[in-house]
PyMOL commands that place a pseudoatom at each C-alpha (Angstrom):
pseudoatom trace, name=CA, resn=MET, resi=1, chain=A, elem=C, hetatm=0, pos=[126.094, 97.499, 104.048]
pseudoatom trace, name=CA, resn=SER, resi=2, chain=A, elem=C, hetatm=0, pos=[129.417, 99.212, 104.213]
pseudoatom trace, name=CA, resn=PRO, resi=3, chain=A, elem=C, hetatm=0, pos=[130.457, 101.358, 107.178]
pseudoatom trace, name=CA, resn=TYR, resi=4, chain=A, elem=C, hetatm=0, pos=[129.964, 104.467, 105.035]
pseudoatom trace, name=CA, resn=SER, resi=5, chain=A, elem=C, hetatm=0, pos=[126.381, 103.416, 104.210]
pseudoatom trace, name=CA, resn=CYS, resi=6, chain=A, elem=C, hetatm=0, pos=[125.623, 102.748, 107.877]
pseudoatom trace, name=CA, resn=ALA, resi=7, chain=A, elem=C, hetatm=0, pos=[126.960, 106.170, 108.849]
pseudoatom trace, name=CA, resn=LEU, resi=8, chain=A, elem=C, hetatm=0, pos=[124.891, 107.789, 106.088]
pseudoatom trace, name=CA, resn=LEU, resi=9, chain=A, elem=C, hetatm=0, pos=[121.751, 105.961, 107.245]
pseudoatom trace, name=CA, resn=LEU, resi=10, chain=A, elem=C, hetatm=0, pos=[122.346, 107.163, 110.805]
pseudoatom trace, name=CA, resn=ARG, resi=11, chain=A, elem=C, hetatm=0, pos=[122.443, 110.740, 109.500]
pseudoatom trace, name=CA, resn=VAL, resi=12, chain=A, elem=C, hetatm=0, pos=[119.269, 110.229, 107.412]
pseudoatom trace, name=CA, resn=ARG, resi=13, chain=A, elem=C, hetatm=0, pos=[117.281, 108.807, 110.343]
pseudoatom trace, name=CA, resn=PRO, resi=14, chain=A, elem=C, hetatm=0, pos=[116.755, 112.032, 112.360]
pseudoatom trace, name=CA, resn=ILE, resi=15, chain=A, elem=C, hetatm=0, pos=[115.761, 113.947, 109.224]
pseudoatom trace, name=CA, resn=LEU, resi=16, chain=A, elem=C, hetatm=0, pos=[113.134, 111.347, 108.344]
pseudoatom trace, name=CA, resn=MET, resi=17, chain=A, elem=C, hetatm=0, pos=[111.804, 111.029, 111.879]
pseudoatom trace, name=CA, resn=ALA, resi=18, chain=A, elem=C, hetatm=0, pos=[111.464, 114.798, 112.289]
pseudoatom trace, name=CA, resn=ALA, resi=19, chain=A, elem=C, hetatm=0, pos=[109.643, 115.202, 108.972]
pseudoatom trace, name=CA, resn=ILE, resi=20, chain=A, elem=C, hetatm=0, pos=[107.271, 112.317, 109.703]
pseudoatom trace, name=CA, resn=ALA, resi=21, chain=A, elem=C, hetatm=0, pos=[106.588, 113.648, 113.213]
pseudoatom trace, name=CA, resn=ARG, resi=22, chain=A, elem=C, hetatm=0, pos=[105.715, 117.050, 111.678]
pseudoatom trace, name=CA, resn=GLY, resi=23, chain=A, elem=C, hetatm=0, pos=[103.146, 115.314, 109.455]
pseudoatom trace, name=CA, resn=ALA, resi=24, chain=A, elem=C, hetatm=0, pos=[105.008, 115.417, 106.142]
pseudoatom trace, name=CA, resn=VAL, resi=25, chain=A, elem=C, hetatm=0, pos=[103.588, 111.980, 105.256]
pseudoatom trace, name=CA, resn=LYS, resi=26, chain=A, elem=C, hetatm=0, pos=[99.856, 111.365, 105.486]
pseudoatom trace, name=CA, resn=PRO, resi=27, chain=A, elem=C, hetatm=0, pos=[99.180, 108.022, 107.213]
pseudoatom trace, name=CA, resn=THR, resi=28, chain=A, elem=C, hetatm=0, pos=[96.598, 105.777, 105.583]
pseudoatom trace, name=CA, resn=GLY, resi=29, chain=A, elem=C, hetatm=0, pos=[94.559, 103.144, 107.325]
pseudoatom trace, name=CA, resn=CYS, resi=30, chain=A, elem=C, hetatm=0, pos=[95.997, 102.148, 110.690]
pseudoatom trace, name=CA, resn=GLU, resi=31, chain=A, elem=C, hetatm=0, pos=[99.528, 103.474, 110.107]
pseudoatom trace, name=CA, resn=ASP, resi=32, chain=A, elem=C, hetatm=0, pos=[101.159, 105.492, 112.869]
pseudoatom trace, name=CA, resn=THR, resi=33, chain=A, elem=C, hetatm=0, pos=[104.325, 107.588, 113.015]
pseudoatom trace, name=CA, resn=GLU, resi=34, chain=A, elem=C, hetatm=0, pos=[106.469, 104.719, 114.308]
pseudoatom trace, name=CA, resn=GLU, resi=35, chain=A, elem=C, hetatm=0, pos=[105.448, 102.491, 111.431]
pseudoatom trace, name=CA, resn=LEU, resi=36, chain=A, elem=C, hetatm=0, pos=[106.025, 105.261, 108.909]
pseudoatom trace, name=CA, resn=SER, resi=37, chain=A, elem=C, hetatm=0, pos=[109.473, 105.921, 110.410]
pseudoatom trace, name=CA, resn=SER, resi=38, chain=A, elem=C, hetatm=0, pos=[110.490, 102.270, 110.104]
pseudoatom trace, name=CA, resn=GLU, resi=39, chain=A, elem=C, hetatm=0, pos=[109.154, 102.140, 106.523]
pseudoatom trace, name=CA, resn=GLY, resi=40, chain=A, elem=C, hetatm=0, pos=[111.157, 105.256, 105.699]
pseudoatom trace, name=CA, resn=LEU, resi=41, chain=A, elem=C, hetatm=0, pos=[114.331, 103.785, 107.170]
pseudoatom trace, name=CA, resn=ALA, resi=42, chain=A, elem=C, hetatm=0, pos=[113.871, 100.584, 105.175]
pseudoatom trace, name=CA, resn=MET, resi=43, chain=A, elem=C, hetatm=0, pos=[113.376, 102.587, 101.988]
pseudoatom trace, name=CA, resn=ALA, resi=44, chain=A, elem=C, hetatm=0, pos=[116.397, 104.766, 102.780]
pseudoatom trace, name=CA, resn=ALA, resi=45, chain=A, elem=C, hetatm=0, pos=[118.579, 101.699, 103.380]
pseudoatom trace, name=CA, resn=THR, resi=46, chain=A, elem=C, hetatm=0, pos=[117.516, 100.239, 100.022]
pseudoatom trace, name=CA, resn=MET, resi=47, chain=A, elem=C, hetatm=0, pos=[118.191, 103.547, 98.301]
pseudoatom trace, name=CA, resn=ILE, resi=48, chain=A, elem=C, hetatm=0, pos=[121.624, 103.898, 99.915]
pseudoatom trace, name=CA, resn=GLU, resi=49, chain=A, elem=C, hetatm=0, pos=[122.583, 100.354, 98.890]
pseudoatom trace, name=CA, resn=SER, resi=50, chain=A, elem=C, hetatm=0, pos=[121.482, 101.071, 95.327]
pseudoatom trace, name=CA, resn=VAL, resi=51, chain=A, elem=C, hetatm=0, pos=[123.516, 104.283, 95.216]
pseudoatom trace, name=CA, resn=GLU, resi=52, chain=A, elem=C, hetatm=0, pos=[126.527, 102.520, 96.720]
pseudoatom trace, name=CA, resn=ALA, resi=53, chain=A, elem=C, hetatm=0, pos=[126.334, 99.743, 94.099]
pseudoatom trace, name=CA, resn=ARG, resi=54, chain=A, elem=C, hetatm=0, pos=[126.564, 102.411, 91.384]
pseudoatom trace, name=CA, resn=GLU, resi=55, chain=A, elem=C, hetatm=0, pos=[129.491, 104.033, 93.219]
pseudoatom trace, name=CA, resn=LYS, resi=56, chain=A, elem=C, hetatm=0, pos=[127.759, 107.397, 93.555]
pseudoatom trace, name=CA, resn=ILE, resi=57, chain=A, elem=C, hetatm=0, pos=[127.842, 109.833, 96.464]
pseudoatom trace, name=CA, resn=VAL, resi=58, chain=A, elem=C, hetatm=0, pos=[124.688, 111.342, 97.958]
pseudoatom trace, name=CA, resn=SER, resi=59, chain=A, elem=C, hetatm=0, pos=[123.935, 113.557, 100.905]
pseudoatom trace, name=CA, resn=PRO, resi=60, chain=A, elem=C, hetatm=0, pos=[121.641, 112.547, 103.780]
pseudoatom trace, name=CA, resn=GLY, resi=61, chain=A, elem=C, hetatm=0, pos=[119.268, 115.367, 102.836]
pseudoatom trace, name=CA, resn=ASN, resi=62, chain=A, elem=C, hetatm=0, pos=[118.878, 114.057, 99.287]
pseudoatom trace, name=CA, resn=VAL, resi=63, chain=A, elem=C, hetatm=0, pos=[118.125, 110.531, 100.489]
pseudoatom trace, name=CA, resn=ALA, resi=64, chain=A, elem=C, hetatm=0, pos=[115.588, 111.813, 103.037]
pseudoatom trace, name=CA, resn=TYR, resi=65, chain=A, elem=C, hetatm=0, pos=[113.935, 114.063, 100.443]
pseudoatom trace, name=CA, resn=TYR, resi=66, chain=A, elem=C, hetatm=0, pos=[113.392, 111.278, 97.898]
pseudoatom trace, name=CA, resn=VAL, resi=67, chain=A, elem=C, hetatm=0, pos=[112.237, 108.805, 100.541]
pseudoatom trace, name=CA, resn=LEU, resi=68, chain=A, elem=C, hetatm=0, pos=[109.687, 111.320, 101.835]
pseudoatom trace, name=CA, resn=GLN, resi=69, chain=A, elem=C, hetatm=0, pos=[108.454, 112.043, 98.312]
pseudoatom trace, name=CA, resn=ALA, resi=70, chain=A, elem=C, hetatm=0, pos=[107.993, 108.326, 97.664]
pseudoatom trace, name=CA, resn=MET, resi=71, chain=A, elem=C, hetatm=0, pos=[106.168, 107.888, 100.966]
pseudoatom trace, name=CA, resn=LYS, resi=72, chain=A, elem=C, hetatm=0, pos=[103.867, 110.839, 100.242]
pseudoatom trace, name=CA, resn=SER, resi=73, chain=A, elem=C, hetatm=0, pos=[102.789, 109.167, 97.005]
pseudoatom trace, name=CA, resn=GLY, resi=74, chain=A, elem=C, hetatm=0, pos=[101.877, 105.995, 98.907]
pseudoatom trace, name=CA, resn=ARG, resi=75, chain=A, elem=C, hetatm=0, pos=[104.954, 103.874, 98.357]
pseudoatom trace, name=CA, resn=ARG, resi=76, chain=A, elem=C, hetatm=0, pos=[106.236, 101.701, 101.158]
pseudoatom trace, name=CA, resn=SER, resi=77, chain=A, elem=C, hetatm=0, pos=[109.192, 99.326, 101.513]
pseudoatom trace, name=CA, resn=GLY, resi=78, chain=A, elem=C, hetatm=0, pos=[107.084, 96.345, 100.431]
pseudoatom trace, name=CA, resn=TYR, resi=79, chain=A, elem=C, hetatm=0, pos=[105.595, 98.218, 97.476]
pseudoatom trace, name=CA, resn=ALA, resi=80, chain=A, elem=C, hetatm=0, pos=[103.730, 95.896, 95.115]
pseudoatom trace, name=CA, resn=GLY, resi=81, chain=A, elem=C, hetatm=0, pos=[102.124, 98.452, 92.809]
pseudoatom trace, name=CA, resn=ARG, resi=82, chain=A, elem=C, hetatm=0, pos=[99.242, 100.878, 92.893]
pseudoatom trace, name=CA, resn=GLN, resi=83, chain=A, elem=C, hetatm=0, pos=[96.639, 98.136, 92.414]
pseudoatom trace, name=CA, resn=ASP, resi=84, chain=A, elem=C, hetatm=0, pos=[97.666, 96.084, 95.456]
pseudoatom trace, name=CA, resn=VAL, resi=85, chain=A, elem=C, hetatm=0, pos=[94.801, 96.055, 97.967]
pseudoatom trace, name=CA, resn=LEU, resi=86, chain=A, elem=C, hetatm=0, pos=[97.071, 96.496, 100.977]
pseudoatom trace, name=CA, resn=CYS, resi=87, chain=A, elem=C, hetatm=0, pos=[99.149, 99.262, 99.387]
pseudoatom trace, name=CA, resn=PRO, resi=88, chain=A, elem=C, hetatm=0, pos=[98.519, 102.757, 100.766]
pseudoatom trace, name=CA, resn=SER, resi=89, chain=A, elem=C, hetatm=0, pos=[98.783, 104.256, 97.274]
pseudoatom trace, name=CA, resn=ALA, resi=90, chain=A, elem=C, hetatm=0, pos=[95.728, 102.270, 96.159]
pseudoatom trace, name=CA, resn=GLN, resi=91, chain=A, elem=C, hetatm=0, pos=[93.809, 103.642, 99.136]
pseudoatom trace, name=CA, resn=LEU, resi=92, chain=A, elem=C, hetatm=0, pos=[94.978, 107.189, 98.327]
pseudoatom trace, name=CA, resn=ASP, resi=93, chain=A, elem=C, hetatm=0, pos=[93.776, 106.740, 94.714]
pseudoatom trace, name=CA, resn=ASN, resi=94, chain=A, elem=C, hetatm=0, pos=[90.394, 105.406, 95.948]
pseudoatom trace, name=CA, resn=VAL, resi=95, chain=A, elem=C, hetatm=0, pos=[90.886, 102.315, 93.789]
pseudoatom trace, name=CA, resn=VAL, resi=96, chain=A, elem=C, hetatm=0, pos=[90.231, 99.818, 96.568]
pseudoatom trace, name=CA, resn=GLU, resi=97, chain=A, elem=C, hetatm=0, pos=[87.792, 99.616, 99.431]
pseudoatom trace, name=CA, resn=VAL, resi=98, chain=A, elem=C, hetatm=0, pos=[88.254, 97.704, 102.659]
pseudoatom trace, name=CA, resn=SER, resi=99, chain=A, elem=C, hetatm=0, pos=[85.105, 95.818, 103.668]
pseudoatom trace, name=CA, resn=SER, resi=100, chain=A, elem=C, hetatm=0, pos=[84.216, 93.898, 106.789]
pseudoatom trace, name=CA, resn=LEU, resi=101, chain=A, elem=C, hetatm=0, pos=[83.743, 90.159, 106.474]
pseudoatom trace, name=CA, resn=ASP, resi=102, chain=A, elem=C, hetatm=0, pos=[80.571, 90.571, 108.538]
pseudoatom trace, name=CA, resn=GLU, resi=103, chain=A, elem=C, hetatm=0, pos=[79.024, 92.879, 105.939]
pseudoatom trace, name=CA, resn=GLN, resi=104, chain=A, elem=C, hetatm=0, pos=[75.799, 91.510, 104.489]
pseudoatom trace, name=CA, resn=VAL, resi=105, chain=A, elem=C, hetatm=0, pos=[75.761, 90.634, 100.793]
pseudoatom trace, name=CA, resn=GLY, resi=106, chain=A, elem=C, hetatm=0, pos=[72.875, 89.302, 98.778]
pseudoatom trace, name=CA, resn=ASN, resi=107, chain=A, elem=C, hetatm=0, pos=[69.198, 90.034, 99.263]
pseudoatom trace, name=CA, resn=ASP, resi=108, chain=A, elem=C, hetatm=0, pos=[67.006, 90.124, 102.351]
pseudoatom trace, name=CA, resn=ASP, resi=109, chain=A, elem=C, hetatm=0, pos=[65.440, 86.742, 101.573]
pseudoatom trace, name=CA, resn=ASP, resi=110, chain=A, elem=C, hetatm=0, pos=[68.776, 84.951, 101.762]
pseudoatom trace, name=CA, resn=PRO, resi=111, chain=A, elem=C, hetatm=0, pos=[71.038, 86.910, 104.171]
pseudoatom trace, name=CA, resn=MET, resi=112, chain=A, elem=C, hetatm=0, pos=[74.678, 86.038, 103.725]
pseudoatom trace, name=CA, resn=THR, resi=113, chain=A, elem=C, hetatm=0, pos=[77.950, 87.610, 104.853]
pseudoatom trace, name=CA, resn=LEU, resi=114, chain=A, elem=C, hetatm=0, pos=[81.286, 87.712, 103.083]
pseudoatom trace, name=CA, resn=HIS, resi=115, chain=A, elem=C, hetatm=0, pos=[82.606, 85.434, 105.813]
pseudoatom trace, name=CA, resn=ASP, resi=116, chain=A, elem=C, hetatm=0, pos=[80.012, 82.797, 104.813]
pseudoatom trace, name=CA, resn=CYS, resi=117, chain=A, elem=C, hetatm=0, pos=[81.167, 83.041, 101.189]
pseudoatom trace, name=CA, resn=LEU, resi=118, chain=A, elem=C, hetatm=0, pos=[84.828, 82.486, 102.066]
pseudoatom trace, name=CA, resn=ALA, resi=119, chain=A, elem=C, hetatm=0, pos=[84.450, 79.867, 104.801]
pseudoatom trace, name=CA, resn=GLY, resi=120, chain=A, elem=C, hetatm=0, pos=[84.997, 76.261, 103.759]
pseudoatom trace, name=CA, resn=THR, resi=121, chain=A, elem=C, hetatm=0, pos=[82.258, 73.801, 104.630]
pseudoatom trace, name=CA, resn=GLY, resi=122, chain=A, elem=C, hetatm=0, pos=[84.141, 70.579, 103.956]
pseudoatom trace, name=CA, resn=GLU, resi=123, chain=A, elem=C, hetatm=0, pos=[87.047, 68.920, 105.687]
pseudoatom trace, name=CA, resn=ASP, resi=124, chain=A, elem=C, hetatm=0, pos=[90.520, 70.310, 105.174]
pseudoatom trace, name=CA, resn=PRO, resi=125, chain=A, elem=C, hetatm=0, pos=[92.314, 68.303, 102.401]
pseudoatom trace, name=CA, resn=ALA, resi=126, chain=A, elem=C, hetatm=0, pos=[95.637, 68.459, 104.289]
pseudoatom trace, name=CA, resn=THR, resi=127, chain=A, elem=C, hetatm=0, pos=[94.059, 66.916, 107.388]
pseudoatom trace, name=CA, resn=MET, resi=128, chain=A, elem=C, hetatm=0, pos=[92.464, 64.167, 105.297]
pseudoatom trace, name=CA, resn=ALA, resi=129, chain=A, elem=C, hetatm=0, pos=[95.773, 63.405, 103.586]
pseudoatom trace, name=CA, resn=GLY, resi=130, chain=A, elem=C, hetatm=0, pos=[97.598, 63.301, 106.937]
pseudoatom trace, name=CA, resn=ARG, resi=131, chain=A, elem=C, hetatm=0, pos=[95.019, 60.945, 108.388]
pseudoatom trace, name=CA, resn=ASN, resi=132, chain=A, elem=C, hetatm=0, pos=[95.304, 58.643, 105.363]
pseudoatom trace, name=CA, resn=LEU, resi=133, chain=A, elem=C, hetatm=0, pos=[99.098, 58.614, 105.708]
pseudoatom trace, name=CA, resn=ASP, resi=134, chain=A, elem=C, hetatm=0, pos=[98.871, 57.811, 109.418]
pseudoatom trace, name=CA, resn=TRP, resi=135, chain=A, elem=C, hetatm=0, pos=[96.429, 54.984, 108.838]
pseudoatom trace, name=CA, resn=GLY, resi=136, chain=A, elem=C, hetatm=0, pos=[98.509, 53.627, 105.986]
pseudoatom trace, name=CA, resn=LEU, resi=137, chain=A, elem=C, hetatm=0, pos=[101.554, 53.182, 108.250]
pseudoatom trace, name=CA, resn=VAL, resi=138, chain=A, elem=C, hetatm=0, pos=[99.755, 51.046, 110.838]
pseudoatom trace, name=CA, resn=PRO, resi=139, chain=A, elem=C, hetatm=0, pos=[100.920, 47.392, 110.482]
pseudoatom trace, name=CA, resn=GLU, resi=140, chain=A, elem=C, hetatm=0, pos=[98.184, 44.840, 110.172]
pseudoatom trace, name=CA, resn=VAL, resi=141, chain=A, elem=C, hetatm=0, pos=[97.989, 42.178, 112.876]
for i in range(1, 141): cmd.bond("trace and resi %d" % i, "trace and resi %d" % (i + 1))
show_as sticks, trace
zoom trace
């Protein structure tokens, strides 16, 4: 980042933090205001770098406005699309549902949890391969 971009980001920061503290962005899941502020700063830094690469000039208010609009719609700095399970926009659209691994699935005759479905019952292949390598290096007497 250039010195100009750093100075611009320092002027965007208080605008973002004040708007987020006022509740301009609705937190989803376990997000808090500190996390939203850091996400907003990361998005603002990316936006400022993009604008600087195109040799344009923007005001701190414009950057803060567009970052807040993106955050309101559920975008975050690690945005992977509206179908990503961990993305707040998918939760805002009610496309995904977070379930506990201890939730019972199946019927009453055969109770099973999601954790039982995902847990491996066999030995880890990496451990087996490491053991075979270790035993293969032992010289025979």
